[in-house]
VEXLOKE-880566 format. One record per atom (N, C-alpha, C, CB): x, y, z. Coordinates in steps of 0.02 Angstrom, whole numbers, padded with zeros to 5 digits, always signed. Glycine has a CB too. Example, Ala and Ser with C-alpha at 12.3 -4.5 7.8 and 13.67 -1.06 7.14 Angstrom:
REM residues 2
+00660-00284+00390;+00615-00225+00390;+00660-00165+00390;+00565-00224+00452;+00642-00112+00354;+00684-00053+00357;+00645+00002+00394;+00704-00030+00286;
This chain:
REM residues 202
+00041-00060+00000;+00000+00000+00000;+00043+00063+00000;-00046+00000+00060;+00103+00059+00029;+00145+00118+00033;+00167+00142-00036;+00206+00104+00077;+00163+00097-00085;+00184+00115-00152;+00129+00147-00193;+00210+00053-00187;+00070+00157-00162;+00013+00180-00202;+00027+00247-00235;-00049+00184-00159;+00067+00291-00202;+00080+00356-00231;+00125+00351-00293;+00112+00401-00179;+00161+00296-00298;+00205+00287-00356;+00169+00255-00414;+00265+00246-00337;+00111+00225-00401;+00079+00184-00453;+00060+00225-00514;+00018+00150-00424;+00023+00280-00505;-00001+00317-00562;+00056+00351-00601;-00051+00368-00540;+00104+00385-00570;+00157+00416-00609;+00198+00366-00648;+00202+00455-00564;+00206+00306-00622;+00248+00258-00656;+00210+00211-00701;+00286+00217-00605;+00143+00217-00701;+00103+00167-00735;+00120+00161-00809;+00030+00182-00727;+00131+00218-00841;+00146+00216-00913;+00211+00181-00928;+00147+00286-00941;+00257+00183-00880;+00322+00154-00893;+00328+00082-00870;+00375+00195-00859;+00284+00062-00825;+00289-00005-00797;+00251-00055-00840;+00263-00007-00725;+00270-00117-00834;+00233-00170-00868;+00164-00175-00839;+00271-00238-00862;+00116-00196-00880;+00047-00200-00857;+00039-00247-00798;+00001-00222-00913;+00081-00296-00793;+00075-00344-00738;+00087-00310-00671;+00125-00401-00747;+00122-00253-00671;+00134-00217-00609;+00076-00172-00592;+00198-00176-00614;+00028-00165-00638;-00030-00122-00626;-00092-00164-00614;-00041-00074-00684;-00082-00225-00592;-00137-00270-00579;-00121-00313-00519;-00152-00314-00641;-00174-00342-00491;-00165-00386-00433;-00178-00458-00453;-00213-00365-00375;-00132-00502-00435;-00140-00573-00448;-00162-00607-00384;-00074-00603-00474;-00179-00671-00390;-00201-00710-00332;-00144-00713-00281;-00223-00782-00353;-00158-00691-00220;-00107-00689-00168;-00113-00749-00121;-00112-00624-00128;-00174-00766-00104;-00186-00823-00060;-00256-00848-00072;-00176-00804+00015;-00268-00910-00056;-00334-00938-00069;-00376-00947-00006;-00326-01005-00104;-00347-00934+00052;-00383-00943+00114;-00444-00898+00116;-00337-00929+00174;-00503-00928+00121;-00564-00889+00127;-00591-00866+00060;-00552-00830+00170;-00554-00874+00006;-00579-00853-00059;-00619-00910-00089;-00521-00833-00106;-00678-00894-00116;-00720-00948-00142;-00690-00977-00205;-00790-00922-00156;-00699-01041-00213;-00673-01075-00273;-00730-01094-00318;-00633-01137-00253;-00722-01079-00382;-00775-01096-00430;-00782-01171-00437;-00760-01064-00498;-00731-01208-00415;-00733-01281-00423;-00789-01313-00383;-00666-01311-00403;-00812-01278-00330;-00863-01307-00287;-00933-01303-00318;-00863-01272-00222;-00941-01264-00371;-01007-01256-00401;-01024-01319-00442;-01009-01193-00445;-01085-01343-00437;-01104-01402-00475;-01104-01388-00549;-01172-01427-00452;-01074-01433-00588;-01073-01429-00660;-01050-01361-00685;-01142-01445-00688;-01000-01332-00652;-00976-01267-00672;-00942-01272-00740;-00927-01239-00620;-00955-01221-00782;-00924-01219-00848;-00854-01192-00841;-00966-01175-00897;-00805-01232-00859;-00735-01211-00854;-00703-01202-00923;-00695-01261-00813;-00744-01206-00976;-00717-01201-01043;-00690-01131-01056;-00769-01219-01095;-00633-01125-01091;-00605-01059-01106;-00654-01018-01148;-00539-01066-01143;-00654-00952-01136;-00696-00907-01175;-00653-00874-01228;-00730-00853-01128;-00667-00884-01292;-00629-00850-01345;-00634-00775-01337;-00654-00872-01414;-00580-00739-01349;-00581-00665-01341;-00639-00631-01378;-00516-00637-01366;-00655-00655-01438;-00708-00623-01476;-00776-00631-01444;-00709-00651-01546;-00784-00681-01400;-00848-00694-01368;-00851-00666-01297;-00862-00769-01367;-00796-00638-01273;-00791-00616-01203;-00846-00567-01184;-00723-00584-01191;-00860-00519-01228;-00910-00467-01213;-00979-00498-01204;-00911-00414-01268;-00999-00540-01252;-01066-00569-01249;-01074-00616-01190;-01080-00606-01314;-01021-00654-01174;-01025-00700-01118;-01032-00662-01052;-00963-00746-01116;-00993-00610-01043;-00999-00570-00981;-01067-00537-00976;-00943-00517-00978;-01092-00513-01033;-01158-00481-01033;-01212-00531-01012;-01174-00452-01102;-01204-00594-01032;-01255-00645-01018;-01247-00677-00949;-01253-00698-01071;-01185-00686-00926;-01173-00726-00866;-01145-00687-00807;-01126-00781-00883;-01113-00631-00818;-01084-00593-00764;-01137-00552-00727;-01029-00546-00790;-01127-00543-00662;-01173-00503-00622;-01133-00457-00576;-01222-00548-00581;-01157-00396-00569;-01123-00348-00526;-01167-00288-00516;-01056-00328-00555;-01136-00229-00514;-01175-00167-00507;-01153-00118-00561;-01166-00136-00436;-01199-00074-00579;-01187-00027-00634;-01171+00042-00607;-01248-00024-00680;-01122+00074-00639;-01104+00142-00622;-01097+00181-00688;-01037+00145-00581;-01117+00244-00686;-01109+00285-00746;-01174+00295-00784;-01058+00254-00791;-01167+00304-00850;-01224+00320-00893;-01266+00258-00905;-01200+00350-00960;-01319+00250-00867;-01359+00189-00869;-01390+00176-00938;-01413+00192-00818;-01405+00229-00975;-01436+00220-01040;-01386+00216-01097;-01485+00277-01053;-01322+00220-01081;-01271+00218-01133;-01268+00150-01166;-01203+00236-01103;-01256+00151-01231;-01247+00088-01268;-01176+00063-01259;-01262+00098-01343;-01133+00105-01231;-01063+00087-01220;-01054+00057-01151;-01017+00149-01230;-01052-00009-01147;-01044-00043-01082;-00975-00072-01075;-01097-00099-01075;-00944-00059-01018;-00878-00086-01003;-00886-00132-00943;-00826-00029-00987;-00866-00195-00950;-00869-00243-00896;-00801-00246-00861;-00890-00314-00922;-00802-00238-00795;-00740-00237-00757;-00743-00291-00703;-00728-00167-00724;-00701-00341-00710;-00694-00393-00658;-00643-00366-00608;-00671-00462-00688;-00663-00361-00545;-00620-00331-00494;-00624-00369-00429;-00640-00257-00483;-00569-00365-00391;-00567-00392-00323;-00566-00333-00276;-00504-00440-00312;-00612-00330-00227;-00614-00273-00182;-00550-00261-00143;-00671-00282-00134;-00506-00310-00138;-00444-00302-00102;-00386-00278-00146;-00425-00366-00068;-00400-00267-00210;-00347-00248-00258;-00342-00172-00263;-00362-00279-00327;-00285-00143-00243;-00278-00070-00249;-00278-00045-00321;-00215-00048-00214;-00255-00086-00367;-00255-00066-00438;-00327-00060-00463;-00215-00115-00481;-00372-00102-00437;-00442-00096-00454;-00469-00030-00427;-00483-00156-00424;-00445-00010-00369;-00463+00055-00340;-00441+00113-00384;-00434+00063-00271;-00380+00107-00411;-00356+00159-00457;-00398+00162-00520;-00281+00147-00474;-00417+00104-00546;-00459+00104-00606;-00528+00133-00591;-00467+00032-00633;-00555+00119-00532;-00618+00149-00512;-00613+00225-00514;-00640+00124-00442;-00558+00252-00485;-00549+00324-00484;-00544+00351-00556;-00486+00342-00444;-00508+00315-00599;-00500+00337-00668;-00566+00336-00707;-00448+00294-00704;-00611+00291-00688;-00674+00285-00724;-00723+00341-00707;-00707+00218-00709;-00714+00373-00649;-00763+00422-00626;-00775+00479-00676;-00741+00451-00560;-00722+00509-00705;-00734+00564-00753;-00769+00541-00817;-00670+00597-00769;-00769+00477-00831;-00798+00451-00893;-00869+00425-00883;-00755+00396-00921;-00893+00425-00821;-00957+00394-00808;-01016+00434-00835;-00966+00386-00734;-01005+00495-00858;-01060+00532-00888;-01074+00507-00959;-01044+00607-00890;-01027+00470-00988;-01035+00447-01057;-01034+00371-01064;-00980+00476-01100;-01009+00337-01013;-00999+00265-01019;-01034+00229-00961;-00924+00247-01019;-01062+00171-00976;-01091+00128-00924;-01040+00075-00905;-01158+00095-00948;-01020+00075-00842;-00974+00025-00816;-01013-00026-00774;-00917+00058-00774;-01001-00089-00786;-01030-00142-00744;-00972-00175-00708;-01071-00194-00787;-00972-00167-00642;-00918-00193-00600;-00938-00261-00572;-00901-00143-00543;-00899-00312-00589;-00914-00381-00570;-00864-00404-00517;-00911-00428-00632;-00886-00411-00454;-00839-00431-00401;-00817-00504-00407;-00870-00420-00333;-00752-00515-00397;-00724-00583-00395;-00688-00589-00328;-00676-00597-00456;-00665-00649-00313;-00629-00660-00250;-00568-00704-00264;-00674-00692-00195;-00511-00671-00274;-00450-00709-00288;-00393-00692-00240;-00427-00697-00359;-00403-00641-00198;-00346-00616-00160;-00342-00641-00089;-00348-00543-00158;-00394-00630-00049;-00391-00653+00020;-00461-00659+00050;-00348-00605+00063;-00465-00673+00114;-00529-00687+00146;-00576-00628+00148;-00517-00711+00217;-00551-00567+00138;-00594-00508+00138;-00628-00497+00071;-00554-00446+00157;-00602-00528+00018;-00626-00513-00049;-00700-00527-00058;-00587-00554-00099;-00722-00587-00042;-00792-00606-00053;-00840-00565-00009;-00801-00680-00040;-00827-00559+00057;-00873-00519+00098;-00879-00447+00075;-00849-00521+00170;-00822-00415+00056;-00826-00346+00033;-00862-00341-00034;-00756-00317+00027;-00849-00388-00078;-00884-00389-00143;-00959-00396-00133;-00858-00444-00187;-00978-00441-00088;-01049-00452-00074;-01081-00389-00044;-01058-00511-00027;-01046-00357+00001;-01073-00297+00034;-01082-00240-00016;-01027-00275+00091;-01034-00231-00061;-01039-00178-00111;-01097-00192-00159;-00973-00171-00150;-01100-00254-00183;-01150-00272-00234;-01221-00268-00207;-01136-00341-00260;-01231-00282-00143;-01298-00284-00114;-01316-00220-00077;-01306-00343-00068;-01272-00171-00078;-01285-00107-00042;-01343-00070-00074;-01222-00063-00042;-01377-00029-00035;-01432+00011-00061;-01408+00057-00116;-01465+00052-00005;-01347+00083-00108;-01316+00124-00160;-01246+00098-00172;-01314+00200-00139;-01238+00050-00218;-01173+00020-00230;-01118+00069-00251;-01179-00033-00282;-01137+00120-00289;-01086+00168-00312;-01057+00207-00254;-01117+00217-00364;-01101+00232-00209;-01076+00268-00150;-01035+00222-00106;-01135+00298-00111;-01058+00160-00098;-01022+00112-00057;-00954+00096-00087;-01063+00047-00049;-00951+00088-00153;-00888+00075-00187;-00841+00134-00178;-00899+00060-00262;-00867+00194-00185;-00826+00254-00176;-00794+00255-00107;-00868+00317-00186;-00835+00244-00056;-00809+00245+00013;-00759+00189+00024;-00868+00239+00063;-00774+00130-00003;-00729+00072+00005;-00661+00086-00027;-00760+00010-00025;-00662+00109-00089;-00599+00120-00125;-00557+00175-00093;-00612+00136-00198;-00590+00226-00066;-00553+00278-00031;-00517+00250+00029;-00600+00336-00010;-00551+00207+00067;-00520+00175+00125;-00463+00128+00104;-00573+00136+00166;-00476+00090+00050;-00425+00043+00026;-00362+00079+00004;-00453+00000-00031;-00371+00132-00036;-00313+00168-00062;-00277+00208-00008;-00335+00215-00118;-00312+00220+00048;-00282+00254+00105;-00245+00206+00150;-00335+00292+00144;-00244+00142+00130;-00209+00091+00170;-00247+00065+00229;-00145+00119+00193;-00313+00074+00228;-00354+00053+00285;-00390-00014+00273;-00406+00106+00300;-00376-00047+00218;-00404-00113+00206;-00473-00115+00177;-00403-00150+00267;-00504-00057+00167;-00571-00055+00140;-00625-00061+00193;-00580-00110+00091;-00686-00068+00171;-00744-00067+00216;-00747-00130+00259;-00808-00061+00175;-00782-00125+00315;-00797-00183+00356;-00856-00220+00324;-00813-00164+00430;-00852-00286+00322;-00906-00324+00291;-00915-00390+00328;-00891-00337+00216;-00977-00411+00333;-00993-00474+00367;-00969-00533+00327;-01069-00479+00380;-00942-00583+00362;-00919-00644+00328;-00978-00689+00311;-00870-00681+00372;-01038-00671+00335;-01098-00710+00320;-01128-00684+00255;-01150-00706+00378;-01123-00724+00202;-01145-00703+00135;-01203-00747+00112;-01086-00707+00084;-01256-00716+00087;-01313-00754+00062;-01290-00801+00007;-01369-00706+00036;-01317-00861+00005;-01295-00911-00045;-01299-00887-00117;-01336-00973-00039;-01352-00849-00135;-01358-00827-00204;-01305-00775-00221;-01427-00798-00217;-01287-00734-00172;-01235-00683-00183;-01167-00717-00189;-01234-00632-00125;-01154-00766-00146;-01091-00804-00151;-01087-00840-00218;-01085-00854-00093;-01143-00866-00242;-01144-00900-00306;-01125-00852-00363;-01212-00932-00319;-01149-00790-00357;-01133-00740-00407;-01058-00726-00408;-01172-00675-00394;-01028-00718-00349;-00957-00704-00345;-00916-00762-00372;-00936-00688-00272;-00938-00823-00357;-00904-00882-00384;-00909-00885-00460;-00934-00947-00353;-00968-00868-00486;-00976-00868-00559;-00932-00816-00591;-01050-00854-00577;-00929-00756-00562;-00885-00703-00589;-00812-00724-00587;-00895-00638-00549;-00793-00757-00532;-00723-00780-00525;-00707-00833-00578;-00711-00808-00454;-00756-00877-00590;-00746-00928-00641;-00741-00896-00710;-00804-00979-00640;-00781-00844-00723;-00777-00809-00787;-00708-00778-00797;-00831-00754-00791;-00680-00749-00743;-00613-00721-00747;-00563-00774-00769;-00592-00691-00679;-00568-00832-00738;-00522-00887-00754;-00533-00912-00825;-00530-00945-00704;-00596-00917-00846;-00611-00941-00914;-00587-00892-00967;-00686-00952-00921;-00583-00828-00949;-00557-00778-00995;-00481-00781-01002;-00579-00709-00972;-00450-00823-00960;-00377-00829-00962;-00342-00774-00925;-00354-00831-01032;-00379-00735-00886;-00349-00680-00848;-00316-00707-00785;-00402-00627-00831;-00258-00682-00770;-00222-00703-00710;-00218-00647-00658;-00152-00726-00728;-00248-00590-00672;-00246-00534-00625;-00306-00489-00636;-00180-00494-00634;-00317-00445-00589;-00370-00395-00592;-00340-00326-00581;-00426-00409-00540;-00373-00274-00605;-00437-00274-00641;-00429-00301-00712;-00466-00203-00643;-00484-00329-00737;-00486-00354-00806;-00548-00325-00839;-00486-00433-00808;-00537-00288-00893;-00592-00254-00927;-00608-00287-00994;-00575-00181-00939;-00672-00289-01009;-00696-00311-01075;-00745-00259-01100;-00729-00383-01071;-00734-00235-01161;-00777-00183-01189;-00778-00190-01264;-00752-00112-01168;-00816-00146-01296;-00815-00140-01369;-00787-00071-01386;-00886-00151-01401;-00738-00070-01431;-00707-00007-01452;-00762+00037-01483;-00649-00020-01502;-00767+00099-01460;-00823+00141-01481;-00820+00160-01555;-00824+00202-01439;-00762+00158-01585;-00758+00176-01656;-00760+00115-01701;-00695+00215-01669;-00728+00060-01681;-00724+00002-01725;-00775-00052-01708;-00656-00027-01721;-00801-00052-01646;-00847-00104-01625;-00814-00170-01607;-00897-00115-01678;-00747-00172-01611;-00711-00233-01595;-00710-00245-01520;-00639-00230-01622;-00713-00309-01500;-00708-00327-01430;-00636-00316-01407;-00731-00401-01417;-00627-00280-01353;-00561-00264-01327;-00556-00284-01254;-00545-00188-01335;-00497-00305-01233;-00486-00324-01163;-00424-00290-01137;-00480-00401-01156;-00422-00282-01072;-00366-00248-01040;-00356-00276-00970;-00377-00171-01037;-00296-00297-00955;-00278-00320-00888;-00236-00266-00855;-00241-00388-00890;-00259-00241-00799;-00222-00189-00764;-00257-00122-00766;-00153-00183-00793;-00237-00079-00720;-00268-00013-00715;-00241+00034-00768;-00256+00017-00645;-00281+00085-00784;-00261+00137-00830;-00280+00205-00801;-00295+00127-00900;-00243+00256-00820;-00262+00324-00801;-00322+00347-00842;-00203+00372-00811;-00349+00406-00827;-00409+00430-00860;-00399+00435-00935;-00430+00498-00832;-00346+00467-00957;-00335+00476-01029;-00323+00410-01064;-00276+00523-01040;-00284+00367-01034;-00270+00302-01064;-00333+00260-01067;-00216+00265-01024;-00376+00265-01017;-00439+00228-01016;-00484+00252-01072;-00474+00234-00948;-00489+00318-01081;-00529+00346-01135;-00503+00324-01203;-00530+00422-01131;-00438+00324-01212;-00409+00302-01274;-00422+00228-01287;-00334+00315-01275;-00415+00187-01235;-00428+00116-01240;-00499+00103-01264;-00416+00081-01173;-00546+00142-01239;-00616+00132-01257;-00635+00164-01324;-00660+00161-01203;-00587+00199-01355;-00600+00231-01419;-00634+00298-01413;-00642+00186-01460;-00626+00329-01354;-00657+00395-01342;-00608+00452-01356;-00683+00400-01271;-00546+00434-01374;-00496+00486-01387;-00516+00529-01446;-00428+00456-01400;-00489+00589-01446;-00506+00637-01499;-00469+00621-01563;-00491+00708-01477;
């Protein structure tokens, strides 16, 4: 966490793997393997957008009526996901972001993801959580008691991350606004880089 101030200035120069969080420990993190008849087949990149739209569940932030939807698989314990959340805020007037919580990092991941997703106002809750996380406070307090349907959603999202071949978060799937091509990105981006990635650059 002490390196968080260095992350954004160095992001352009560092490898993307340094701007993302990988699985750190499995204790307390739900495993998709426990789900009955779980689909573990790889998702071809060209189908990633449609599969996430059909099977992923999370909360929506930004322009709800926008045809431009960006799916973000994130772990609530990942500071790079927090940086991406901050970068997305200036673009939310034009883009609809769907944030899909996964649990790959530690025992806090699933409870925090469940609390954010089921909050009365998920966007406000996410804002408060990410501010605490980026301040080195570990994020929001969340009950370890998770409703079965909510846990199933987090397991499904986590399985989708693995099926996409992603080894770290945040992981974005979108359609380029100018070409319509399905695009993916592993790791956080600054505001300008995020806009360019989505095809919103001038």
